[in-house]
C-alpha positions as CSV (number, residue, x, y, z in Angstrom):
1,M,-68.7,-17.9,-27.3
2,K,-69.0,-14.1,-26.1
3,R,-72.3,-12.3,-25.2
4,Y,-73.1,-8.8,-26.7
5,G,-75.5,-6.5,-25.2
6,S,-76.8,-2.8,-26.4
7,V,-79.0,-0.2,-25.7
8,I,-80.9,2.4,-28.2
9,E,-83.8,4.7,-27.7
10,L,-86.9,4.0,-29.1
11,K,-89.3,6.9,-30.7
12,E,-92.5,7.1,-29.1
13,D,-94.3,7.5,-32.2
14,Q,-92.2,4.8,-33.9
15,K,-92.9,1.4,-30.6
16,D,-95.7,0.4,-32.5
17,K,-93.9,0.0,-36.2
18,Y,-91.1,-1.2,-34.4
19,I,-93.4,-4.0,-32.6
20,A,-94.5,-4.8,-35.8
21,L,-91.4,-5.0,-38.1
22,H,-90.5,-7.5,-35.3
23,A,-93.0,-9.6,-35.6
24,D,-92.6,-10.4,-38.9
25,V,-88.4,-10.2,-39.5
26,W,-87.9,-11.0,-43.1
27,P,-86.7,-14.6,-43.3
28,E,-83.2,-13.8,-45.1
29,V,-82.2,-11.1,-42.3
30,K,-82.5,-13.9,-39.8
31,A,-80.7,-16.5,-42.0
32,K,-78.3,-13.6,-42.5
33,I,-78.1,-13.0,-39.0
34,I,-77.7,-16.7,-38.2
35,Q,-75.1,-17.5,-40.4
36,S,-73.4,-14.4,-38.9
37,N,-72.5,-16.7,-36.0
38,I,-75.2,-15.3,-33.7
39,V,-77.4,-17.1,-31.5
40,N,-79.8,-16.1,-28.2
41,Y,-80.7,-12.6,-30.1
42,S,-83.3,-10.7,-28.4
43,I,-84.3,-7.3,-28.1
44,F,-86.4,-6.0,-25.3
45,M,-88.5,-2.8,-25.0
46,R,-88.8,-0.6,-21.4
47,R,-89.6,2.6,-20.5
48,L,-87.2,4.1,-17.9
49,P,-88.1,7.0,-15.4
50,D,-87.1,9.8,-17.9
51,K,-90.4,8.3,-19.8
52,K,-88.6,7.6,-22.8
53,L,-88.7,4.0,-24.3
54,Y,-85.4,2.0,-24.5
55,L,-84.3,-0.9,-26.5
56,F,-82.0,-3.5,-24.8
57,S,-80.3,-6.4,-27.2
58,Y,-78.8,-9.1,-26.4
59,F,-77.3,-12.0,-28.4
60,E,-74.3,-14.8,-28.5
61,Y,-71.6,-14.6,-30.7
62,V,-70.5,-18.1,-31.5
63,G,-68.0,-18.1,-34.4
64,N,-64.4,-17.3,-34.7
65,D,-64.0,-13.8,-36.4
66,Y,-66.5,-11.5,-35.2
67,E,-65.3,-8.5,-36.9
68,K,-65.4,-10.6,-40.5
69,D,-69.3,-11.7,-39.6
70,M,-69.9,-8.5,-38.8
71,Q,-68.9,-6.9,-41.6
72,G,-70.5,-9.5,-44.0
73,M,-73.8,-8.6,-42.1
74,A,-73.1,-4.9,-42.9
75,E,-72.3,-5.4,-46.6
76,D,-75.6,-7.8,-46.7
77,P,-77.8,-6.1,-49.2
78,L,-81.6,-7.3,-47.5
79,T,-79.7,-6.4,-44.0
80,L,-78.8,-3.5,-45.3
81,K,-82.6,-3.0,-46.9
82,W,-83.8,-4.0,-43.3
83,W,-81.8,-1.3,-41.1
84,D,-82.7,1.4,-43.1
85,V,-86.5,0.6,-42.5
86,C,-86.0,0.5,-38.8
87,K,-83.5,3.0,-38.2
88,P,-86.2,5.9,-38.0
89,C,-87.9,4.2,-35.3
90,H,-84.4,4.7,-33.4
91,K,-82.6,7.9,-31.3
92,P,-79.0,6.7,-31.0
93,L,-77.6,7.7,-27.2
94,E,-75.4,10.8,-27.7
95,D,-72.7,8.8,-26.1
96,R,-72.6,5.9,-28.0
97,G,-69.0,5.0,-29.5
98,E,-68.1,6.7,-32.5
99,E,-68.8,3.6,-34.9
100,E,-72.0,2.5,-33.1
101,W,-75.5,2.7,-33.9
102,W,-77.0,0.6,-30.5
103,A,-74.6,1.6,-27.8
104,S,-72.3,-1.4,-26.2
105,T,-73.0,-2.0,-23.3
106,E,-70.4,-4.2,-20.7
107,E,-71.2,-7.3,-19.1
108,I,-70.8,-7.2,-15.4
109,F,-71.9,-10.7,-13.9
110,H,-73.4,-14.4,-16.2
111,M,-74.6,-17.2,-14.4
112,D,-75.6,-20.4,-16.1
């Protein structure tokens, strides 16, 4: 099992929409997340001292081929539609990786 965390800015005028979307995530999208060996998936929101809203996502990957599972999600038509609905709510960080939408974070501590 490997833990993943990432961060992205949430556009202020999209806050209510984003919260509403995630209060009723499409069942097919949830099923694809599970099928992709992702468990304990959470998204947190926080306003930081710069007055901007940020989202922090956390999940655990329990599969054996992360790249293959993520590619499967990226090719799933309903997941792509979900992302198309959610992406206008985001403002990606400028220093994210070239292939990233949400910026990866580095785990520096964990305790079970």
